BALOBA-1460 file (C-alpha; in Angstrom, 3 decimals):
// residues 345
<rec num="1" residu="x" x="13.541" y="-16.200" z="-9.344"/>
<rec num="2" residu="x" x="11.686" y="-14.947" z="-12.436"/>
<rec num="3" residu="x" x="8.716" y="-12.644" z="-12.171"/>
<rec num="4" residu="x" x="6.311" y="-10.944" z="-14.293"/>
<rec num="5" residu="x" x="4.317" y="-7.260" z="-14.138"/>
<rec num="6" residu="x" x="1.425" y="-7.337" z="-15.696"/>
<rec num="7" residu="x" x="-0.124" y="-3.749" z="-16.021"/>
<rec num="8" residu="x" x="3.704" y="-2.360" z="-16.138"/>
<rec num="9" residu="x" x="3.068" y="1.019" z="-17.426"/>
<rec num="10" residu="x" x="1.198" y="2.540" z="-14.456"/>
<rec num="11" residu="x" x="2.850" y="4.248" z="-11.853"/>
<rec num="12" residu="x" x="2.797" y="1.276" z="-9.599"/>
<rec num="13" residu="x" x="4.366" y="-0.696" z="-12.222"/>
<rec num="14" residu="x" x="6.990" y="1.291" z="-13.540"/>
<rec num="15" residu="x" x="8.379" y="1.631" z="-9.890"/>
<rec num="16" residu="x" x="8.541" y="-2.459" z="-9.300"/>
<rec num="17" residu="x" x="10.469" y="-2.037" z="-12.678"/>
<rec num="18" residu="x" x="13.014" y="0.720" z="-10.605"/>
<rec num="19" residu="x" x="13.269" y="-1.803" z="-7.726"/>
<rec num="20" residu="x" x="13.653" y="-5.344" z="-9.489"/>
<rec num="21" residu="x" x="16.877" y="-3.829" z="-11.747"/>
<rec num="22" residu="x" x="18.343" y="-3.607" z="-8.273"/>
<rec num="23" residu="x" x="17.473" y="-6.832" z="-6.486"/>
<rec num="24" residu="x" x="20.237" y="-9.241" z="-6.629"/>
<rec num="25" residu="x" x="17.546" y="-12.382" z="-6.501"/>
<rec num="26" residu="x" x="15.358" y="-11.914" z="-10.038"/>
<rec num="27" residu="x" x="17.127" y="-12.278" z="-12.787"/>
<rec num="28" residu="x" x="14.206" y="-11.902" z="-15.197"/>
<rec num="29" residu="x" x="11.275" y="-10.346" z="-15.481"/>
<rec num="30" residu="x" x="8.956" y="-9.625" z="-17.911"/>
<rec num="31" residu="x" x="6.960" y="-6.735" z="-18.501"/>
<rec num="32" residu="x" x="2.949" y="-6.583" z="-19.875"/>
<rec num="33" residu="x" x="0.413" y="-4.373" z="-21.233"/>
<rec num="34" residu="x" x="-2.632" y="-4.913" z="-22.544"/>
<rec num="35" residu="x" x="-3.114" y="-1.633" z="-24.272"/>
<rec num="36" residu="x" x="0.382" y="-1.390" z="-25.018"/>
<rec num="37" residu="x" x="1.811" y="-4.723" z="-26.156"/>
<rec num="38" residu="x" x="4.403" y="-4.986" z="-28.758"/>
<rec num="39" residu="x" x="5.537" y="-1.005" z="-27.173"/>
<rec num="40" residu="x" x="9.197" y="-0.266" z="-25.616"/>
<rec num="41" residu="x" x="8.842" y="0.210" z="-21.859"/>
<rec num="42" residu="x" x="11.028" y="3.625" z="-22.870"/>
<rec num="43" residu="x" x="8.442" y="5.063" z="-24.973"/>
<rec num="44" residu="x" x="6.144" y="5.665" z="-21.907"/>
<rec num="45" residu="x" x="8.576" y="5.955" z="-19.741"/>
<rec num="46" residu="x" x="12.006" y="7.267" z="-21.389"/>
<rec num="47" residu="x" x="13.821" y="7.608" z="-18.081"/>
<rec num="48" residu="x" x="14.067" y="3.766" z="-18.191"/>
<rec num="49" residu="x" x="16.429" y="4.133" z="-21.123"/>
<rec num="50" residu="x" x="19.926" y="2.914" z="-19.389"/>
<rec num="51" residu="x" x="18.209" y="0.026" z="-17.526"/>
<rec num="52" residu="x" x="15.057" y="-1.738" z="-19.591"/>
<rec num="53" residu="x" x="14.804" y="-1.783" z="-23.810"/>
<rec num="54" residu="x" x="11.970" y="-4.679" z="-22.910"/>
<rec num="55" residu="x" x="8.759" y="-4.651" z="-25.660"/>
<rec num="56" residu="x" x="5.369" y="-4.612" z="-23.262"/>
<rec num="57" residu="x" x="4.155" y="-8.213" z="-23.770"/>
<rec num="58" residu="x" x="0.722" y="-9.291" z="-24.283"/>
<rec num="59" residu="x" x="-1.509" y="-11.061" z="-21.181"/>
<rec num="60" residu="x" x="-0.562" y="-14.475" z="-22.479"/>
<rec num="61" residu="x" x="-1.399" y="-16.273" z="-19.067"/>
<rec num="62" residu="x" x="0.420" y="-20.249" z="-20.202"/>
<rec num="63" residu="x" x="2.808" y="-18.216" z="-21.350"/>
<rec num="64" residu="x" x="3.584" y="-16.337" z="-18.291"/>
<rec num="65" residu="x" x="3.057" y="-18.989" z="-16.487"/>
<rec num="66" residu="x" x="6.002" y="-21.055" z="-17.879"/>
<rec num="67" residu="x" x="7.687" y="-18.221" z="-17.403"/>
<rec num="68" residu="x" x="7.451" y="-16.880" z="-14.536"/>
<rec num="69" residu="x" x="7.361" y="-18.138" z="-11.017"/>
<rec num="70" residu="x" x="5.706" y="-14.821" z="-9.282"/>
<rec num="71" residu="x" x="3.412" y="-12.590" z="-11.107"/>
<rec num="72" residu="x" x="2.719" y="-8.633" z="-9.975"/>
<rec num="73" residu="x" x="-0.974" y="-7.267" z="-11.055"/>
<rec num="74" residu="x" x="0.146" y="-3.312" z="-11.246"/>
<rec num="75" residu="x" x="-3.410" y="-3.442" z="-12.594"/>
<rec num="76" residu="x" x="-6.995" y="-1.684" z="-12.121"/>
<rec num="77" residu="x" x="-9.344" y="-2.868" z="-9.659"/>
<rec num="78" residu="x" x="-11.173" y="-5.475" z="-11.681"/>
<rec num="79" residu="x" x="-8.553" y="-7.003" z="-14.133"/>
<rec num="80" residu="x" x="-6.614" y="-8.872" z="-11.799"/>
<rec num="81" residu="x" x="-10.140" y="-11.198" z="-10.140"/>
<rec num="82" residu="x" x="-10.309" y="-11.837" z="-13.877"/>
<rec num="83" residu="x" x="-6.789" y="-12.757" z="-14.520"/>
<rec num="84" residu="x" x="-5.632" y="-14.414" z="-11.013"/>
<rec num="85" residu="x" x="-7.466" y="-17.571" z="-10.653"/>
<rec num="86" residu="x" x="-5.830" y="-18.871" z="-13.654"/>
<rec num="87" residu="x" x="-2.232" y="-18.143" z="-12.493"/>
<rec num="88" residu="x" x="-2.945" y="-19.530" z="-9.033"/>
<rec num="89" residu="x" x="-4.183" y="-22.713" z="-11.012"/>
<rec num="90" residu="x" x="-1.221" y="-23.090" z="-12.700"/>
<rec num="91" residu="x" x="1.009" y="-22.814" z="-9.535"/>
<rec num="92" residu="x" x="2.165" y="-19.263" z="-10.066"/>
<rec num="93" residu="x" x="1.992" y="-16.937" z="-6.869"/>
<rec num="94" residu="x" x="0.379" y="-13.476" z="-6.980"/>
<rec num="95" residu="x" x="1.343" y="-10.705" z="-5.268"/>
<rec num="96" residu="x" x="-2.083" y="-7.981" z="-6.498"/>
<rec num="97" residu="x" x="-1.454" y="-4.486" z="-6.275"/>
<rec num="98" residu="x" x="-5.298" y="-3.882" z="-6.845"/>
<rec num="99" residu="x" x="-8.540" y="-4.115" z="-4.390"/>
<rec num="100" residu="x" x="-9.355" y="-7.050" z="-5.821"/>
<rec num="101" residu="x" x="-8.468" y="-9.304" z="-2.450"/>
<rec num="102" residu="x" x="-8.380" y="-7.214" z="0.155"/>
<rec num="103" residu="x" x="-11.783" y="-7.914" z="1.049"/>
<rec num="104" residu="x" x="-13.000" y="-11.816" z="2.834"/>
<rec num="105" residu="x" x="-16.404" y="-10.502" z="2.504"/>
<rec num="106" residu="x" x="-17.515" y="-10.592" z="-1.567"/>
<rec num="107" residu="x" x="-20.825" y="-8.475" z="-0.634"/>
<rec num="108" residu="x" x="-17.984" y="-5.419" z="0.653"/>
<rec num="109" residu="x" x="-15.636" y="-5.443" z="-2.608"/>
<rec num="110" residu="x" x="-19.019" y="-5.275" z="-4.165"/>
<rec num="111" residu="x" x="-20.314" y="-2.507" z="-2.071"/>
<rec num="112" residu="x" x="-17.793" y="-0.619" z="-2.298"/>
<rec num="113" residu="x" x="-16.007" y="-1.046" z="-5.277"/>
<rec num="114" residu="x" x="-19.116" y="-1.578" z="-7.307"/>
<rec num="115" residu="x" x="-17.156" y="-4.166" z="-9.547"/>
<rec num="116" residu="x" x="-17.883" y="-7.823" z="-9.330"/>
<rec num="117" residu="x" x="-15.872" y="-10.097" z="-7.181"/>
<rec num="118" residu="x" x="-13.588" y="-12.828" z="-7.370"/>
<rec num="119" residu="x" x="-14.152" y="-16.152" z="-6.452"/>
<rec num="120" residu="x" x="-14.630" y="-16.951" z="-2.987"/>
<rec num="121" residu="x" x="-12.278" y="-19.835" z="-2.390"/>
<rec num="122" residu="x" x="-9.797" y="-16.857" z="-3.728"/>
<rec num="123" residu="x" x="-10.445" y="-14.385" z="-1.044"/>
<rec num="124" residu="x" x="-10.430" y="-17.164" z="1.571"/>
<rec num="125" residu="x" x="-7.227" y="-18.199" z="0.334"/>
<rec num="126" residu="x" x="-5.514" y="-14.630" z="-0.373"/>
<rec num="127" residu="x" x="-3.245" y="-12.953" z="2.341"/>
<rec num="128" residu="x" x="-3.450" y="-9.490" z="3.673"/>
<rec num="129" residu="x" x="0.277" y="-7.973" z="2.656"/>
<rec num="130" residu="x" x="0.663" y="-5.473" z="5.562"/>
<rec num="131" residu="x" x="4.068" y="-6.739" z="6.183"/>
<rec num="132" residu="x" x="4.455" y="-5.793" z="9.304"/>
<rec num="133" residu="x" x="0.837" y="-7.877" z="10.380"/>
<rec num="134" residu="x" x="1.056" y="-10.492" z="8.789"/>
<rec num="135" residu="x" x="4.310" y="-11.795" z="8.306"/>
<rec num="136" residu="x" x="4.404" y="-14.915" z="9.120"/>
<rec num="137" residu="x" x="1.406" y="-15.717" z="6.767"/>
<rec num="138" residu="x" x="2.915" y="-13.878" z="4.336"/>
<rec num="139" residu="x" x="5.754" y="-16.445" z="4.311"/>
<rec num="140" residu="x" x="3.676" y="-19.021" z="3.173"/>
<rec num="141" residu="x" x="0.991" y="-17.465" z="0.639"/>
<rec num="142" residu="x" x="0.741" y="-17.689" z="-2.671"/>
<rec num="143" residu="x" x="-1.511" y="-15.043" z="-3.032"/>
<rec num="144" residu="x" x="-1.300" y="-11.716" z="-1.588"/>
<rec num="145" residu="x" x="-3.296" y="-9.107" z="-1.197"/>
<rec num="146" residu="x" x="-1.215" y="-5.595" z="-1.010"/>
<rec num="147" residu="x" x="-2.663" y="-3.003" z="0.778"/>
<rec num="148" residu="x" x="-3.887" y="0.418" z="-0.531"/>
<rec num="149" residu="x" x="-2.073" y="3.293" z="0.295"/>
<rec num="150" residu="x" x="-4.248" y="5.071" z="2.338"/>
<rec num="151" residu="x" x="-4.852" y="2.087" z="4.886"/>
<rec num="152" residu="x" x="-0.968" y="1.327" z="4.835"/>
<rec num="153" residu="x" x="-0.596" y="4.471" z="6.698"/>
<rec num="154" residu="x" x="-4.078" y="4.797" z="8.735"/>
<rec num="155" residu="x" x="-3.387" y="1.462" z="10.071"/>
<rec num="156" residu="x" x="0.168" y="1.487" z="11.066"/>
<rec num="157" residu="x" x="-0.868" y="4.539" z="12.565"/>
<rec num="158" residu="x" x="-3.713" y="2.841" z="14.772"/>
<rec num="159" residu="x" x="-2.458" y="-0.303" z="15.067"/>
<rec num="160" residu="x" x="-0.013" y="0.040" z="18.685"/>
<rec num="161" residu="x" x="-3.113" y="2.084" z="20.409"/>
<rec num="162" residu="x" x="-5.904" y="-0.654" z="19.788"/>
<rec num="163" residu="x" x="-3.845" y="-3.329" z="20.761"/>
<rec num="164" residu="x" x="-2.757" y="-2.481" z="23.943"/>
<rec num="165" residu="x" x="-4.153" y="0.574" z="24.650"/>
<rec num="166" residu="x" x="-8.223" y="1.535" z="26.112"/>
<rec num="167" residu="x" x="-9.622" y="4.269" z="23.378"/>
<rec num="168" residu="x" x="-12.972" y="5.276" z="22.878"/>
<rec num="169" residu="x" x="-13.452" y="3.582" z="19.422"/>
<rec num="170" residu="x" x="-16.508" y="6.339" z="18.755"/>
<rec num="171" residu="x" x="-13.745" y="8.652" z="18.602"/>
<rec num="172" residu="x" x="-11.332" y="7.799" z="15.779"/>
<rec num="173" residu="x" x="-11.231" y="10.647" z="12.877"/>
<rec num="174" residu="x" x="-8.404" y="9.678" z="9.833"/>
<rec num="175" residu="x" x="-7.792" y="13.094" z="8.679"/>
<rec num="176" residu="x" x="-5.367" y="11.682" z="5.161"/>
<rec num="177" residu="x" x="-4.256" y="13.932" z="2.129"/>
<rec num="178" residu="x" x="-2.714" y="12.288" z="-0.602"/>
<rec num="179" residu="x" x="-0.270" y="13.225" z="-3.918"/>
<rec num="180" residu="x" x="-1.593" y="13.331" z="-7.447"/>
<rec num="181" residu="x" x="0.055" y="10.036" z="-8.247"/>
<rec num="182" residu="x" x="-2.269" y="7.897" z="-5.931"/>
<rec num="183" residu="x" x="-4.469" y="8.604" z="-8.542"/>
<rec num="184" residu="x" x="-2.984" y="6.788" z="-11.400"/>
<rec num="185" residu="x" x="-1.875" y="8.185" z="-14.923"/>
<rec num="186" residu="x" x="-4.896" y="8.177" z="-16.824"/>
<rec num="187" residu="x" x="-5.738" y="11.881" z="-16.806"/>
<rec num="188" residu="x" x="-9.052" y="12.906" z="-15.533"/>
<rec num="189" residu="x" x="-10.889" y="16.780" z="-14.885"/>
<rec num="190" residu="x" x="-9.617" y="16.043" z="-10.981"/>
<rec num="191" residu="x" x="-6.360" y="15.521" z="-11.272"/>
<rec num="192" residu="x" x="-5.809" y="18.174" z="-14.135"/>
<rec num="193" residu="x" x="-3.483" y="20.818" z="-13.608"/>
<rec num="194" residu="x" x="-5.179" y="23.808" z="-13.872"/>
<rec num="195" residu="x" x="-7.808" y="21.704" z="-11.748"/>
<rec num="196" residu="x" x="-5.512" y="20.985" z="-9.038"/>
<rec num="197" residu="x" x="-2.593" y="23.491" z="-9.371"/>
<rec num="198" residu="x" x="-3.109" y="25.739" z="-5.797"/>
<rec num="199" residu="x" x="-5.831" y="23.685" z="-4.922"/>
<rec num="200" residu="x" x="-6.746" y="21.316" z="-1.927"/>
<rec num="201" residu="x" x="-10.022" y="19.966" z="-2.409"/>
<rec num="202" residu="x" x="-11.458" y="16.856" z="-0.002"/>
<rec num="203" residu="x" x="-13.130" y="13.927" z="-2.285"/>
<rec num="204" residu="x" x="-15.020" y="10.412" z="-1.890"/>
<rec num="205" residu="x" x="-16.417" y="12.342" z="1.223"/>
<rec num="206" residu="x" x="-17.722" y="9.366" z="3.626"/>
<rec num="207" residu="x" x="-17.641" y="6.728" z="0.746"/>
<rec num="208" residu="x" x="-13.671" y="5.924" z="0.023"/>
<rec num="209" residu="x" x="-13.229" y="2.452" z="-0.784"/>
<rec num="210" residu="x" x="-9.895" y="1.731" z="1.281"/>
<rec num="211" residu="x" x="-12.785" y="2.914" z="4.605"/>
<rec num="212" residu="x" x="-13.766" y="-0.921" z="4.652"/>
<rec num="213" residu="x" x="-9.961" y="-1.864" z="4.290"/>
<rec num="214" residu="x" x="-8.774" y="-0.168" z="7.049"/>
<rec num="215" residu="x" x="-11.814" y="-1.243" z="9.446"/>
<rec num="216" residu="x" x="-11.156" y="-4.833" z="8.516"/>
<rec num="217" residu="x" x="-7.643" y="-5.091" z="9.784"/>
<rec num="218" residu="x" x="-7.795" y="-2.814" z="12.471"/>
<rec num="219" residu="x" x="-10.695" y="-5.244" z="13.731"/>
<rec num="220" residu="x" x="-8.140" y="-7.706" z="14.186"/>
<rec num="221" residu="x" x="-6.149" y="-5.787" z="17.023"/>
<rec num="222" residu="x" x="-8.912" y="-4.809" z="18.883"/>
<rec num="223" residu="x" x="-12.976" y="-6.578" z="17.467"/>
<rec num="224" residu="x" x="-15.014" y="-4.276" z="18.991"/>
<rec num="225" residu="x" x="-14.075" y="-1.589" z="16.325"/>
<rec num="226" residu="x" x="-16.995" y="-0.051" z="14.883"/>
<rec num="227" residu="x" x="-16.751" y="2.396" z="12.091"/>
<rec num="228" residu="x" x="-14.189" y="5.532" z="11.665"/>
<rec num="229" residu="x" x="-14.724" y="8.698" z="9.988"/>
<rec num="230" residu="x" x="-12.137" y="8.549" z="7.622"/>
<rec num="231" residu="x" x="-12.052" y="11.466" z="4.808"/>
<rec num="232" residu="x" x="-9.563" y="11.696" z="2.040"/>
<rec num="233" residu="x" x="-8.019" y="14.952" z="0.059"/>
<rec num="234" residu="x" x="-6.043" y="15.370" z="-2.682"/>
<rec num="235" residu="x" x="-3.132" y="18.029" z="-2.557"/>
<rec num="236" residu="x" x="-0.648" y="19.490" z="-5.207"/>
<rec num="237" residu="x" x="2.585" y="17.513" z="-4.741"/>
<rec num="238" residu="x" x="3.153" y="14.138" z="-7.378"/>
<rec num="239" residu="x" x="3.951" y="11.541" z="-4.265"/>
<rec num="240" residu="x" x="3.671" y="11.066" z="-0.991"/>
<rec num="241" residu="x" x="0.581" y="9.930" z="1.955"/>
<rec num="242" residu="x" x="-0.004" y="12.090" z="5.148"/>
<rec num="243" residu="x" x="-2.369" y="10.138" z="7.699"/>
<rec num="244" residu="x" x="-3.450" y="12.941" z="10.538"/>
<rec num="245" residu="x" x="-5.498" y="10.355" z="13.113"/>
<rec num="246" residu="x" x="-6.866" y="11.487" z="16.368"/>
<rec num="247" residu="x" x="-8.671" y="9.491" z="18.988"/>
<rec num="248" residu="x" x="-9.448" y="10.121" z="22.857"/>
<rec num="249" residu="x" x="-7.915" y="7.631" z="25.285"/>
<rec num="250" residu="x" x="-10.050" y="6.280" z="27.889"/>
<rec num="251" residu="x" x="-7.198" y="7.001" z="30.675"/>
<rec num="252" residu="x" x="-4.645" y="9.593" z="30.373"/>
<rec num="253" residu="x" x="-1.193" y="8.662" z="29.390"/>
<rec num="254" residu="x" x="2.495" y="9.932" z="29.244"/>
<rec num="255" residu="x" x="3.736" y="11.407" z="25.790"/>
<rec num="256" residu="x" x="6.397" y="8.428" z="27.020"/>
<rec num="257" residu="x" x="4.523" y="5.547" z="27.578"/>
<rec num="258" residu="x" x="2.604" y="6.280" z="24.555"/>
<rec num="259" residu="x" x="5.473" y="6.515" z="22.351"/>
<rec num="260" residu="x" x="6.642" y="2.583" z="23.815"/>
<rec num="261" residu="x" x="3.958" y="1.145" z="22.948"/>
<rec num="262" residu="x" x="4.779" y="2.234" z="19.285"/>
<rec num="263" residu="x" x="8.727" y="1.452" z="19.890"/>
<rec num="264" residu="x" x="7.687" y="-1.801" z="20.979"/>
<rec num="265" residu="x" x="5.151" y="-2.747" z="18.548"/>
<rec num="266" residu="x" x="7.417" y="-1.933" z="15.592"/>
<rec num="267" residu="x" x="11.029" y="-2.669" z="17.041"/>
<rec num="268" residu="x" x="11.468" y="-5.277" z="14.593"/>
<rec num="269" residu="x" x="10.598" y="-3.711" z="11.578"/>
<rec num="270" residu="x" x="12.850" y="-2.296" z="9.373"/>
<rec num="271" residu="x" x="10.742" y="0.125" z="7.653"/>
<rec num="272" residu="x" x="8.714" y="2.029" z="10.518"/>
<rec num="273" residu="x" x="10.425" y="4.570" z="11.954"/>
<rec num="274" residu="x" x="9.116" y="6.092" z="15.221"/>
<rec num="275" residu="x" x="9.867" y="9.752" z="16.096"/>
<rec num="276" residu="x" x="11.249" y="11.228" z="18.871"/>
<rec num="277" residu="x" x="8.855" y="13.034" z="21.459"/>
<rec num="278" residu="x" x="8.105" y="16.740" z="20.046"/>
<rec num="279" residu="x" x="8.926" y="15.493" z="16.011"/>
<rec num="280" residu="x" x="6.543" y="14.775" z="13.432"/>
<rec num="281" residu="x" x="7.173" y="13.711" z="9.733"/>
<rec num="282" residu="x" x="6.389" y="15.379" z="6.957"/>
<rec num="283" residu="x" x="6.017" y="13.677" z="3.394"/>
<rec num="284" residu="x" x="9.029" y="14.678" z="1.776"/>
<rec num="285" residu="x" x="10.626" y="12.741" z="4.785"/>
<rec num="286" residu="x" x="9.951" y="9.402" z="2.883"/>
<rec num="287" residu="x" x="9.981" y="10.615" z="-0.667"/>
<rec num="288" residu="x" x="10.562" y="7.762" z="-3.149"/>
<rec num="289" residu="x" x="11.414" y="5.387" z="0.326"/>
<rec num="290" residu="x" x="9.716" y="2.056" z="1.469"/>
<rec num="291" residu="x" x="9.800" y="3.970" z="4.961"/>
<rec num="292" residu="x" x="6.498" y="4.708" z="7.199"/>
<rec num="293" residu="x" x="7.378" y="6.942" z="9.496"/>
<rec num="294" residu="x" x="5.176" y="8.146" z="12.337"/>
<rec num="295" residu="x" x="4.999" y="10.767" z="14.980"/>
<rec num="296" residu="x" x="2.525" y="10.440" z="17.981"/>
<rec num="297" residu="x" x="1.801" y="12.962" z="21.186"/>
<rec num="298" residu="x" x="-0.831" y="13.453" z="23.963"/>
<rec num="299" residu="x" x="-2.468" y="16.760" z="24.543"/>
<rec num="300" residu="x" x="-3.000" y="16.919" z="28.160"/>
<rec num="301" residu="x" x="-5.164" y="19.864" z="27.946"/>
<rec num="302" residu="x" x="-7.951" y="18.325" z="25.786"/>
<rec num="303" residu="x" x="-7.775" y="14.809" z="26.513"/>
<rec num="304" residu="x" x="-6.620" y="13.602" z="22.400"/>
<rec num="305" residu="x" x="-3.696" y="11.402" z="21.069"/>
<rec num="306" residu="x" x="-3.105" y="12.847" z="17.693"/>
<rec num="307" residu="x" x="-0.919" y="10.408" z="15.273"/>
<rec num="308" residu="x" x="1.322" y="11.402" z="12.169"/>
<rec num="309" residu="x" x="1.680" y="8.781" z="9.686"/>
<rec num="310" residu="x" x="3.435" y="9.126" z="6.567"/>
<rec num="311" residu="x" x="3.983" y="7.139" z="3.320"/>
<rec num="312" residu="x" x="5.663" y="7.603" z="-0.494"/>
<rec num="313" residu="x" x="1.787" y="6.503" z="-1.388"/>
<rec num="314" residu="x" x="3.617" y="4.704" z="-4.717"/>
<rec num="315" residu="x" x="6.639" y="2.742" z="-2.994"/>
<rec num="316" residu="x" x="5.402" y="1.461" z="1.091"/>
<rec num="317" residu="x" x="1.441" y="2.551" z="-0.307"/>
<rec num="318" residu="x" x="1.862" y="0.204" z="-3.538"/>
<rec num="319" residu="x" x="5.184" y="-1.714" z="-5.310"/>
<rec num="320" residu="x" x="7.637" y="-0.946" z="-2.222"/>
<rec num="321" residu="x" x="5.722" y="-2.992" z="0.079"/>
<rec num="322" residu="x" x="5.020" y="-5.611" z="-2.902"/>
<rec num="323" residu="x" x="8.279" y="-6.092" z="-3.093"/>
<rec num="324" residu="x" x="8.810" y="-6.239" z="1.094"/>
<rec num="325" residu="x" x="5.954" y="-9.221" z="0.709"/>
<rec num="326" residu="x" x="8.170" y="-10.757" z="-2.501"/>
<rec num="327" residu="x" x="11.236" y="-10.755" z="-0.042"/>
<rec num="328" residu="x" x="9.464" y="-12.541" z="2.707"/>
<rec num="329" residu="x" x="7.622" y="-15.380" z="0.503"/>
<rec num="330" residu="x" x="11.156" y="-16.144" z="-0.984"/>
<rec num="331" residu="x" x="12.618" y="-16.179" z="2.887"/>
<rec num="332" residu="x" x="15.406" y="-13.641" z="1.918"/>
<rec num="333" residu="x" x="16.141" y="-10.254" z="3.933"/>
<rec num="334" residu="x" x="13.446" y="-8.083" z="3.786"/>
<rec num="335" residu="x" x="15.396" y="-5.339" z="2.883"/>
<rec num="336" residu="x" x="16.458" y="-6.315" z="-0.037"/>
<rec num="337" residu="x" x="16.042" y="-3.656" z="-2.715"/>
<rec num="338" residu="x" x="14.528" y="-1.478" z="-0.286"/>
<rec num="339" residu="x" x="17.081" y="0.038" z="1.578"/>
<rec num="340" residu="x" x="17.595" y="3.473" z="-0.217"/>
<rec num="341" residu="x" x="16.964" y="6.143" z="1.599"/>
<rec num="342" residu="x" x="14.421" y="8.894" z="1.074"/>
<rec num="343" residu="x" x="15.121" y="11.613" z="-1.808"/>
<rec num="344" residu="x" x="15.107" y="15.013" z="-0.343"/>
<rec num="345" residu="x" x="14.186" y="17.916" z="-0.992"/>
């Protein structure tokens, strides 16, 4: 199998390089950049010097289409929507890591991303690539909309409840935190060392672009779901997301029964790990891996459920999940190249 990575100099792109280098079914991958064509990838990322001497290539759609069977679009939002239609027309499958194909409603994308949407026919064709929810559709898809990092942690944390339990739908609160790599490699004031070090900041209050993505996916589990309360925070760490989720069941439930809902939902999903009662995951425990770890509790005193869901935003929240979807599309073991344990400490 031959693949191409467009946007290889971003954090998501370079994670794809690291994973695909270990993938036994990928015999060739090309690296493409609009800003650094002709430059060796090691000039941006010297840590790759023992595995790749490749030069970054220009983005020539016709040339890439002749050489690659699948393209990873690891680009900022607004770019994939311009490039992907030509790849699809040329018979090349696309796994898009940006947000350009995540919404079936084009108005939703333009409202939240403030960019021109992709063609409607491709939006309707795209399969939302949260593997655990859409595995059957992913198998036969030609265009995958890889989920965002916050949505991955949040949806996996909430889905079993919304599917199997009567919940006060107005009670859902998601308090989410991310490491700085989620903002990408491009420098900004907010991610400047002096601004983020020893600091804890809320951002995009009530207007994060991942909010409607979360709501759209969760409505598959419960069509009565309305707006949820979601806020994001930036914490002074490199990688990781923790979504702490609160909601109120309409009827009391034991912690044992609550945990069983999750165990049953994800029993065939190798990258979702449910903690034992009384145990709650930390971001370091999934660092560098494709795992989503979930802890659940029910507080009898207050009547509230708390779910703690953690992922590595660059792995299960981006490149790792993209390769997981690639494996499903190829009909090979879903875990291929992704079974490395988390890096700790």
